[in-house]
DSSP file (Angstrom, degrees, kcal/mol; ACC not computed):
  #  RESIDUE AA STRUCTURE BP1 BP2  ACC     N-H-->O    O-->H-N    N-H-->O    O-->H-N    TCO  KAPPA ALPHA  PHI   PSI    X-CA   Y-CA   Z-CA
    1    1 A X              0   0    0      0, 0.0   122,-0.1     0, 0.0     3,-0.1   0.000 360.0 360.0 360.0 149.4    0.0    0.0    0.0
    2    2 A X        -     0   0    0      1,-0.1     2,-0.0   122,-0.0   121,-0.0  -0.302 360.0 -90.7 -67.1 154.4    1.1    3.6   -0.6
    3    3 A X        -     0   0    0      1,-0.1     2,-0.5    -2,-0.0    -1,-0.1  -0.353  42.7-114.1 -63.5 146.8    2.4    5.7    2.2
    4    4 A X        -     0   0    0     -3,-0.1    -1,-0.1     4,-0.0     2,-0.1  -0.745  29.8-133.9 -87.7 127.1   -0.3    7.7    4.0
    5    5 A X     >  -     0   0    0     -2,-0.5     4,-2.4     1,-0.1     3,-0.2  -0.336  23.6-105.8 -78.6 162.2    0.1   11.5    3.6
    6    6 A X  H  > S+     0   0    0      1,-0.2     4,-2.2     2,-0.2     5,-0.2   0.847 118.5  54.8 -58.9 -37.6   -0.1   13.9    6.6
    7    7 A X  H  > S+     0   0    0      2,-0.2     4,-2.3     1,-0.2    -1,-0.2   0.928 110.8  45.6 -62.3 -44.1   -3.6   15.2    5.5
    8    8 A X  H  > S+     0   0    0     -3,-0.2     4,-2.9     2,-0.2     5,-0.2   0.904 109.5  55.1 -65.8 -41.2   -5.0   11.7    5.4
    9    9 A X  H  X S+     0   0    0     -4,-2.4     4,-1.3     1,-0.2    -1,-0.2   0.919 110.4  46.5 -56.4 -44.4   -3.4   10.9    8.8
   10   10 A X  H  X S+     0   0    0     -4,-2.2     4,-2.5     1,-0.2     5,-0.3   0.915 112.3  49.6 -64.9 -44.1   -5.1   13.9   10.3
   11   11 A X  H  X S+     0   0    0     -4,-2.3     4,-3.0     1,-0.2    -2,-0.2   0.905 108.4  53.0 -62.4 -41.9   -8.5   13.0    8.7
   12   12 A X  H  < S+     0   0    0     -4,-2.9    26,-0.3     1,-0.2    -1,-0.2   0.824 113.1  45.3 -64.3 -30.4   -8.2    9.4   10.0
   13   13 A X  H  < S+     0   0    0     -4,-1.3    -2,-0.2    -5,-0.2    -1,-0.2   0.906 125.4  27.5 -76.8 -44.1   -7.6   10.7   13.5
   14   14 A X  H  < S+     0   0    0     -4,-2.5    -2,-0.2    -5,-0.1    -3,-0.2   0.787  91.6  98.4 -97.6 -29.2  -10.3   13.4   13.6
   15   15 A X     <  -     0   0    0     -4,-3.0    21,-0.2    -5,-0.3     3,-0.1  -0.385  52.3-163.1 -64.0 135.3  -13.1   12.3   11.2
   16   16 A X        +     0   0    0      1,-0.2    20,-0.5    19,-0.1     2,-0.4   0.747  66.2  40.6 -91.1 -26.0  -15.9   10.6   13.1
   17   17 A X  E     -A   35   0A   0     18,-0.2    51,-1.0    51,-0.1     2,-0.3  -0.965  53.8-179.1-132.2 140.3  -17.7    8.8   10.3
   18   18 A X  E     -AB  34  67A   0     16,-2.4    16,-3.0    -2,-0.4     2,-0.5  -0.900  30.2-120.3-124.1 160.3  -16.7    6.8    7.2
   19   19 A X  E     -AB  33  66A   0     47,-3.1    47,-2.0    -2,-0.3     2,-0.5  -0.914  25.8-159.8-103.4 125.4  -19.0    5.3    4.6
   20   20 A X  E     -AB  32  65A   0     12,-3.0    12,-2.2    -2,-0.5     2,-0.6  -0.907   2.8-163.2-108.5 127.0  -18.6    1.5    4.3
   21   21 A X  E     +AB  31  64A   0     43,-3.0    43,-1.7    -2,-0.5    10,-0.2  -0.950  14.5 173.1-112.4 119.3  -19.8   -0.3    1.2
   22   22 A X  E     -A   30   0A   0      8,-2.7     8,-2.6    -2,-0.6     2,-0.5  -0.651  29.9-112.2-113.3 173.6  -20.2   -4.0    1.4
   23   23 A X  E     -A   29   0A   0     37,-0.4     6,-0.2    39,-0.4    37,-0.2  -0.935  20.3-140.2-115.1 128.7  -21.7   -6.5   -1.1
   24   24 A X    >   -     0   0    0      4,-3.1     3,-2.2    -2,-0.5     6,-0.0  -0.279  38.3 -96.2 -72.6 168.9  -24.9   -8.4   -0.7
   25   25 A X  T 3  S+     0   0    0      1,-0.3    -1,-0.1     2,-0.1    -2,-0.0   0.805 127.3  53.3 -58.1 -31.1  -25.2  -12.0   -1.8
   26   26 A X  T 3  S-     0   0    0      2,-0.1    -1,-0.3     1,-0.0     3,-0.1   0.400 121.9-107.3 -86.4   4.5  -26.7  -10.9   -5.1
   27   27 A X  S <  S+     0   0    0     -3,-2.2     2,-0.1     1,-0.3    -2,-0.1   0.338  75.7 134.7  90.3  -7.1  -23.8   -8.5   -5.7
   28   28 A X        -     0   0    0      1,-0.1    -4,-3.1    -5,-0.1    -1,-0.3  -0.472  59.0-106.5 -76.3 149.6  -25.7   -5.3   -5.0
   29   29 A X  E     -A   23   0A   0     -6,-0.2     2,-0.5    -2,-0.1    -6,-0.2  -0.424  22.3-158.9 -77.8 149.3  -24.0   -2.7   -2.8
   30   30 A X  E     -A   22   0A   0     -8,-2.6    -8,-2.7    -2,-0.1     2,-0.5  -0.979  13.9-167.6-125.2 114.7  -25.0   -2.0    0.8
   31   31 A X  E     +A   21   0A   0     -2,-0.5     2,-0.3   -10,-0.2   -10,-0.2  -0.889  14.5 160.7-110.2 130.4  -23.8    1.4    1.9
   32   32 A X  E     -A   20   0A   0    -12,-2.2   -12,-3.0    -2,-0.5     2,-0.2  -0.999  38.9-114.3-148.8 144.3  -23.8    2.5    5.6
   33   33 A X  E     -A   19   0A   0     -2,-0.3     2,-0.3   -14,-0.2   -14,-0.2  -0.565  39.3-174.2 -75.3 143.7  -22.1    5.1    7.8
   34   34 A X  E     -A   18   0A   0    -16,-3.0   -16,-2.4    -2,-0.2     2,-0.3  -0.983  26.7-127.6-138.1 149.0  -19.8    3.7   10.4
   35   35 A X  E     +A   17   0A   0     -2,-0.3    11,-0.4    11,-0.2     2,-0.3  -0.730  43.5 168.9 -86.1 146.9  -17.7    4.9   13.3
   36   36 A X        -     0   0    0    -20,-0.5     2,-0.3    -2,-0.3     9,-0.2  -0.965  32.5-145.7-152.2 162.7  -14.1    3.8   13.1
   37   37 A X  E     -C   44   0A   0      7,-1.8     7,-2.7    -2,-0.3     2,-0.6  -0.965  19.0-139.1-127.6 153.4  -10.6    4.1   14.4
   38   38 A X  E     +C   43   0A   0     -2,-0.3     2,-0.3   -26,-0.3     5,-0.2  -0.959  36.4 153.7-114.1 119.4   -7.5    3.8   12.2
   39   39 A X  E >   +C   42   0A   0      3,-2.6     3,-1.2    -2,-0.6    -2,-0.1  -0.997  60.7   6.3-148.4 138.1   -4.7    1.8   13.9
   40   40 A X  T 3  S-     0   0    0     -2,-0.3    -1,-0.1     1,-0.3     3,-0.1   0.872 129.4 -59.0  56.6  39.6   -1.8   -0.2   12.5
   41   41 A X  T 3  S+     0   0    0      1,-0.2    80,-0.6    79,-0.1     2,-0.3   0.764 119.0 103.6  60.5  28.0   -2.6    0.9    9.0
   42   42 A X  E <  S-CD  39 120A   0     -3,-1.2    -3,-2.6    78,-0.1     2,-0.4  -0.977  71.0-123.6-137.3 150.8   -6.1   -0.6    9.3
   43   43 A X  E     -CD  38 119A   0     76,-2.1    76,-3.0    -2,-0.3     2,-0.4  -0.757  25.5-159.8 -86.5 140.1   -9.6    0.6    9.8
   44   44 A X  E     -CD  37 118A   0     -7,-2.7    -7,-1.8    -2,-0.4     2,-0.4  -0.993  10.5-179.0-124.6 128.8  -11.3   -1.0   12.8
   45   45 A X  E     - D   0 117A   0     72,-2.0    72,-3.4    -2,-0.4     2,-0.4  -0.994  17.4-144.8-131.1 129.5  -15.1   -0.9   13.1
   46   46 A X  E     + D   0 116A   0     -2,-0.4     2,-0.3   -11,-0.4   -11,-0.2  -0.780  35.0 148.8 -92.9 137.5  -17.3   -2.3   15.9
   47   47 A X  E     - D   0 115A   0     68,-2.2    68,-2.8    -2,-0.4     2,-0.3  -0.934  47.6 -88.4-154.1 174.7  -20.6   -3.9   15.0
   48   48 A X  E >   - D   0 114A   0     -2,-0.3     3,-2.0    66,-0.2     6,-0.3  -0.741  35.6-123.0 -92.4 144.1  -23.1   -6.6   16.0
   49   49 A X  T 3  S+     0   0    0     64,-2.7    63,-0.2    -2,-0.3    -1,-0.1   0.779 110.7  47.8 -58.7 -30.1  -22.6  -10.0   14.5
   50   50 A X  T 3  S+     0   0    0     61,-3.4    -1,-0.3    63,-0.1    62,-0.2   0.359  83.2 122.5 -94.7   6.6  -26.1  -10.1   12.9
   51   51 A X  S <> S-     0   0    0     -3,-2.0     4,-2.4    60,-0.5     3,-0.4  -0.373  73.3-118.4 -66.2 147.2  -25.7   -6.7   11.3
   52   52 A X  H  > S+     0   0    0      1,-0.2     4,-2.6     2,-0.2     5,-0.2   0.900 113.1  53.2 -54.8 -45.6  -26.2   -6.6    7.5
   53   53 A X  H  > S+     0   0    0      1,-0.2     4,-2.1     2,-0.2    -1,-0.2   0.873 110.0  48.2 -61.4 -36.4  -22.7   -5.3    6.9
   54   54 A X  H  > S+     0   0    0     -3,-0.4     4,-1.9    -6,-0.3    -1,-0.2   0.938 111.3  48.9 -69.5 -46.8  -21.2   -8.1    9.0
   55   55 A X  H  X S+     0   0    0     -4,-2.4     4,-1.4     1,-0.2    -2,-0.2   0.902 111.7  52.1 -58.0 -39.7  -23.2  -10.8    7.2
   56   56 A X  H  X S+     0   0    0     -4,-2.6     4,-2.4    -5,-0.2    -2,-0.2   0.931 110.0  45.8 -63.5 -46.2  -22.1   -9.3    3.9
   57   57 A X  H  < S+     0   0    0     -4,-2.1    -1,-0.2     1,-0.2    -2,-0.2   0.765 105.6  60.3 -74.2 -23.2  -18.4   -9.3    4.7
   58   58 A X  H  < S+     0   0    0     -4,-1.9    -1,-0.2     1,-0.2     3,-0.2   0.908 114.1  37.5 -64.2 -39.9  -18.5  -12.9    6.0
   59   59 A X  H  < S+     0   0    0     -4,-1.4     2,-0.3     1,-0.3    -2,-0.2   0.843 139.5  10.4 -78.6 -35.7  -19.7  -14.0    2.6
   60   60 A X     <  -     0   0    0     -4,-2.4   -37,-0.4   -37,-0.2    -1,-0.3  -0.864  63.8-162.5-148.5 106.9  -17.5  -11.5    0.6
   61   61 A X        +     0   0    0     -2,-0.3    19,-1.5    -3,-0.2     2,-0.3   0.486  54.9 113.7 -75.5  -1.1  -14.8   -9.6    2.3
   62   62 A X  E     + E   0  79A   0     17,-0.2   -39,-0.4    15,-0.0     2,-0.3  -0.535  41.6 160.9 -74.5 132.9  -14.3   -7.0   -0.4
   63   63 A X  E     - E   0  78A   0     15,-2.3    15,-2.5    -2,-0.3     2,-0.4  -0.928  32.6-141.7-142.7 165.2  -15.3   -3.5    0.7
   64   64 A X  E     -BE  21  77A   0    -43,-1.7   -43,-3.0    -2,-0.3     2,-0.4  -0.969  16.4-164.8-124.4 147.9  -14.9    0.2   -0.1
   65   65 A X  E     -BE  20  76A   0     11,-2.3    11,-3.1    -2,-0.4     2,-0.4  -0.992   4.1-173.0-131.4 139.6  -14.6    2.9    2.5
   66   66 A X  E     -BE  19  75A   0    -47,-2.0   -47,-3.1    -2,-0.4     2,-0.3  -0.999  20.0-133.9-134.7 135.9  -14.9    6.7    2.0
   67   67 A X  E     -B   18   0A   0      7,-2.4     2,-1.0    -2,-0.4     7,-0.5  -0.661  39.4-102.0 -82.7 144.6  -14.3    9.6    4.4
   68   68 A X  S    S+     0   0    0    -51,-1.0     2,-0.1    -2,-0.3   -51,-0.1  -0.545  83.1  97.0 -74.6 100.8  -17.0   12.2    4.4
   69   69 A X        -     0   0    0     -2,-1.0     3,-0.3     5,-0.0    -2,-0.1  -0.367  44.8-167.7 179.1 100.9  -16.0   15.2    2.4
   70   70 A X  S    S+     0   0    0      1,-0.2     3,-0.4     2,-0.1    -2,-0.0   0.713  92.4  52.6 -67.5 -20.9  -17.0   15.6   -1.2
   71   71 A X  S    S+     0   0    0      1,-0.2    59,-0.8    58,-0.1    -1,-0.2   0.774 125.6  21.9 -85.6 -27.2  -14.4   18.4   -1.7
   72   72 A X  S    S-     0   0    0     -3,-0.3    -1,-0.2    57,-0.2    57,-0.2  -0.540  88.5-175.0-135.8  67.7  -11.5   16.4   -0.4
   73   73 A X        -     0   0    0     -3,-0.4    55,-3.4    -2,-0.1    56,-0.5  -0.388  15.9-168.9 -75.6 140.4  -12.5   12.8   -0.8
   74   74 A X  E     + F   0 127A   0     -7,-0.5    -7,-2.4    53,-0.2     2,-0.4  -0.991  14.5 176.0-121.4 120.2  -10.5    9.8    0.4
   75   75 A X  E     -EF  66 126A   0     51,-1.6    50,-2.8    -2,-0.5    51,-1.5  -0.992   3.5-176.5-130.4 130.8  -11.8    6.5   -1.0
   76   76 A X  E     -EF  65 124A   0    -11,-3.1   -11,-2.3    -2,-0.4     2,-0.4  -0.887  17.6-148.2-126.1 154.1  -10.2    3.1   -0.4
   77   77 A X  E     +EF  64 123A   0     46,-2.8    45,-2.8    -2,-0.3    46,-1.7  -0.945  38.1 132.7-114.4 144.5  -10.8   -0.5   -1.4
   78   78 A X  E     -EF  63 121A   0    -15,-2.5   -15,-2.3    -2,-0.4     2,-0.3  -0.894  45.7 -93.4-164.8-164.6   -9.9   -3.3    0.9
   79   79 A X  E     -EF  62 120A   0     41,-2.0    41,-2.6    -2,-0.3     2,-0.4  -0.955  28.3-135.9-133.9 150.5  -10.7   -6.5    2.6
   80   80 A X  E     - F   0 119A   0    -19,-1.5     2,-0.4    -2,-0.3    39,-0.2  -0.848   9.2-166.1-112.5 140.9  -12.3   -7.3    5.9
   81   81 A X  E     - F   0 118A   0     37,-2.1    37,-2.8    -2,-0.4     2,-0.5  -0.995  21.7-140.3-115.8 131.2  -11.4   -9.9    8.6
   82   82 A X  E     - F   0 117A   0     -2,-0.4     2,-0.5    35,-0.2    35,-0.2  -0.819  13.0-157.8 -94.7 125.0  -14.2  -10.4   11.2
   83   83 A X  E     + F   0 116A   0     33,-3.2    33,-2.3    -2,-0.5     2,-0.2  -0.906  16.3 173.3-105.2 124.6  -12.9  -10.8   14.8
   84   84 A X        +     0   0    0     -2,-0.5     2,-0.8    31,-0.2    31,-0.1  -0.610  54.6  10.6-114.1 177.6  -15.2  -12.5   17.3
   85   85 A X  S    S+     0   0    0     29,-0.3     2,-1.4    -2,-0.2    -2,-0.1  -0.318 119.7  48.0  58.5 -97.1  -14.6  -13.6   20.9
   86   86 A X  S    S-     0   0    0     -2,-0.8     2,-0.3     2,-0.0    -1,-0.1  -0.602  77.0-169.1 -83.0  92.4  -11.2  -12.0   21.9
   87   87 A X        -     0   0    0     -2,-1.4     2,-0.3     1,-0.1    -3,-0.0  -0.631  33.9 -98.5 -83.4 139.2  -11.6   -8.4   20.8
   88   88 A X     >  -     0   0    0     -2,-0.3     4,-2.3     1,-0.2     5,-0.2  -0.382  26.3-153.0 -63.4 119.7   -8.4   -6.3   20.8
   89   89 A X  H  > S+     0   0    0     -2,-0.3     4,-2.4     1,-0.2     5,-0.2   0.857  93.6  55.4 -61.6 -38.0   -8.4   -4.2   24.0
   90   90 A X  H  > S+     0   0    0      2,-0.2     4,-2.0     1,-0.2    -1,-0.2   0.896 109.6  46.2 -65.3 -39.0   -6.2   -1.5   22.4
   91   91 A X  H  > S+     0   0    0      2,-0.2     4,-2.4     1,-0.2    -2,-0.2   0.922 111.8  51.0 -67.7 -44.3   -8.7   -1.0   19.6
   92   92 A X  H  X S+     0   0    0     -4,-2.3     4,-2.4     1,-0.2    12,-0.3   0.890 109.8  50.5 -60.9 -39.8  -11.7   -1.0   22.0
   93   93 A X  H  X S+     0   0    0     -4,-2.4     4,-2.5     2,-0.2    -1,-0.2   0.911 109.8  50.5 -62.6 -42.8   -9.8    1.7   24.1
   94   94 A X  H  X S+     0   0    0     -4,-2.0     4,-2.5     2,-0.2    -2,-0.2   0.900 110.7  48.8 -63.0 -41.0   -9.2    3.8   21.0
   95   95 A X  H  X S+     0   0    0     -4,-2.4     4,-2.3     2,-0.2     7,-0.3   0.931 111.4  49.6 -63.8 -45.6  -12.9    3.6   20.0
   96   96 A X  H  <>S+     0   0    0     -4,-2.4     5,-3.1     1,-0.2     6,-0.5   0.908 113.5  46.5 -59.3 -43.5  -14.0    4.6   23.5
   97   97 A X  H ><5S+     0   0    0     -4,-2.5     3,-0.9     1,-0.2    -1,-0.2   0.913 114.0  46.7 -66.6 -43.1  -11.6    7.5   23.5
   98   98 A X  H 3<5S+     0   0    0     -4,-2.5    -2,-0.2     1,-0.2    -1,-0.2   0.858 114.6  46.8 -68.9 -35.3  -12.6    8.7   20.0
   99   99 A X  T ><5S-     0   0    0     -4,-2.3     3,-1.7    -5,-0.2    -1,-0.2  -0.230 117.9 -99.8-109.9  43.9  -16.4    8.5   20.6
  100  100 A X  T < 5S-     0   0    0     -3,-0.9    -3,-0.2     1,-0.3    -4,-0.1   0.813  86.6 -40.0  52.0  45.1  -16.7   10.1   24.0
  101  101 A X  T 3 <S+     0   0    0     -5,-3.1    -1,-0.3     1,-0.3    -5,-0.2   0.496  86.2 161.7  89.2   3.0  -16.8    7.0   26.2
  102  102 A X    <   -     0   0    0     -3,-1.7     2,-0.9    -6,-0.5    -1,-0.3  -0.380  38.2-133.0 -60.1 130.3  -19.1    4.9   24.0
  103  103 A X    >   -     0   0    0      1,-0.1     3,-1.1    -2,-0.1    -1,-0.1  -0.767  21.0-173.1 -91.4 103.7  -18.7    1.3   25.0
  104  104 A X  T 3  S+     0   0    0     -2,-0.9    -1,-0.1   -12,-0.3   -57,-0.1   0.317  77.3  66.1 -81.8   9.0  -18.2   -0.7   21.8
  105  105 A X  T 3  S+     0   0    0      2,-0.1     9,-0.4   -59,-0.1     2,-0.3   0.570  74.7 103.7-102.1 -12.2  -18.4   -4.0   23.6
  106  106 A X  S <  S-     0   0    0     -3,-1.1     2,-0.2     7,-0.1     0, 0.0  -0.547  75.1-121.2 -77.8 130.1  -22.0   -3.8   24.7
  107  107 A X        -     0   0    0     -2,-0.3     2,-0.6     7,-0.1     6,-0.1  -0.481  20.9-154.2 -68.7 135.3  -24.5   -5.9   22.7
  108  108 A X    >   -     0   0    0      4,-0.6     3,-2.5    -2,-0.2     4,-0.2  -0.931  33.4 -97.0-114.2 107.7  -27.2   -3.9   21.0
  109  109 A X  T 3  S+     0   0    0     -2,-0.6   -61,-0.0     1,-0.3     4,-0.0  -0.344 101.3  17.8 -60.1 142.7  -30.4   -5.9   20.4
  110  110 A X  T 3  S+     0   0    0    -59,-0.0    -1,-0.3     0, 0.0    -3,-0.0  -0.874 112.9  72.1 -99.5  23.4  -31.2   -7.3   17.9
  111  111 A X  S <  S-     0   0    0     -3,-2.5   -61,-3.4     1,-0.2   -60,-0.5   0.530  87.0-140.2 -84.6  -5.4  -27.7   -7.3   16.3
  112  112 A X        -     0   0    0    -63,-0.2    -4,-0.6   -64,-0.2    -1,-0.2  -0.210  48.6  -4.8  84.6-173.0  -26.1   -9.9   18.5
  113  113 A X  S    S-     0   0    0    -65,-0.2   -64,-2.7    -6,-0.1   -63,-0.1  -0.140  80.8 -99.2 -57.5 150.1  -22.6  -10.1   20.1
  114  114 A X  E     -D   48   0A   0     -9,-0.4     2,-0.3   -66,-0.2   -29,-0.3  -0.431  42.3-179.2 -72.9 145.3  -20.1   -7.4   19.3
  115  115 A X  E     -D   47   0A   0    -68,-2.8   -68,-2.2    -2,-0.1     2,-0.5  -0.906  22.6-127.9-133.6 162.8  -17.4   -8.1   16.7
  116  116 A X  E     -DF  46  83A   0    -33,-2.3   -33,-3.2    -2,-0.3     2,-0.6  -0.969  13.5-149.4-113.7 131.9  -14.6   -6.0   15.3
  117  117 A X  E     -DF  45  82A   0    -72,-3.4   -72,-2.0    -2,-0.5     2,-0.7  -0.893   9.1-160.3 -96.9 122.5  -14.2   -5.6   11.6
  118  118 A X  E     -DF  44  81A   0    -37,-2.8   -37,-2.1    -2,-0.6     2,-0.6  -0.920   7.9-164.4-104.8 113.7  -10.5   -5.2   10.6
  119  119 A X  E     -DF  43  80A   0    -76,-3.0   -76,-2.1    -2,-0.7     2,-0.5  -0.885   4.7-162.9-106.2 116.8  -10.2   -3.5    7.1
  120  120 A X  E     -DF  42  79A   0    -41,-2.6   -41,-2.0    -2,-0.6     2,-0.4  -0.865  21.2-130.7 -95.0 125.6   -6.9   -3.7    5.3
  121  121 A X  E     - F   0  78A   0    -80,-0.6   -43,-0.3    -2,-0.5     3,-0.1  -0.642  23.2-177.5 -80.3 126.0   -6.7   -1.2    2.5
  122  122 A X  E    S-     0   0A   0    -45,-2.8     2,-0.3    -2,-0.4   -44,-0.2   0.813  70.6 -13.0 -86.6 -37.6   -5.5   -2.6   -0.8
  123  123 A X  E     - F   0  77A   0    -46,-1.7   -46,-2.8  -122,-0.1     2,-0.6  -0.977  58.9-122.3-163.1 151.6   -5.5    0.7   -2.6
  124  124 A X  E     - F   0  76A   0     -2,-0.3   -48,-0.3   -48,-0.2     3,-0.1  -0.872  19.3-173.1 -96.2 123.6   -6.7    4.3   -2.3
  125  125 A X  E    S+     0   0A   0    -50,-2.8     2,-0.4    -2,-0.6   -49,-0.2   0.859  77.1  23.3 -84.0 -39.3   -8.9    5.3   -5.3
  126  126 A X  E     - F   0  75A   0    -51,-1.5   -51,-1.6   -54,-0.0    -1,-0.3  -0.987  63.8-167.9-128.7 140.0   -9.1    9.0   -4.3
  127  127 A X  E     - F   0  74A   0     -2,-0.4   -53,-0.2     2,-0.2   -54,-0.1  -0.450  69.2 -54.9-130.2  60.3   -6.6   10.8   -2.2
  128  128 A X  S    S+     0   0    0    -55,-3.4     2,-0.4     1,-0.1   -54,-0.2   0.528 108.6  97.0  90.2   6.8   -8.0   14.2   -1.2
  129  129 A X        -     0   0    0    -56,-0.5    -2,-0.2   -57,-0.2   -57,-0.2  -0.981  66.7-132.9-132.8 124.7   -8.9   15.6   -4.6
  130  130 A X              0   0    0    -59,-0.8   -59,-0.1    -2,-0.4   -60,-0.0  -0.428 360.0 360.0 -68.9 147.0  -12.3   15.5   -6.3
  131  131 A X              0   0    0     -2,-0.1    -1,-0.1    -5,-0.0    -5,-0.0   0.371 360.0 360.0-121.0 360.0  -12.2   14.4   -9.9
């Protein structure tokens, strides 16, 4: 993967929401806003195991992620690994700190037990300039 520039590093730290696009079983896109942290060159997203996005990435791990800013867009393609059971404490701490104490380990009915989505970026499609 290409090196991350300082503007992107700042955006990954301060932006609260990214848009995650997953693929349904029929190939149609499912787009949803997500809270995230960026750590170890990866996006980390907490979700419930029965959430649509989680079911989608279990079947097909390919995703796109976009930071919210149409004037300076950052859009990436990557792949997801779903972590169940032993969730990384450092990632959970980062999520809690970024989102004002939100506990990303608490189950939210009806979405089931919490999981962490680890998104590895394969390539950046847009890097801060609208086209």
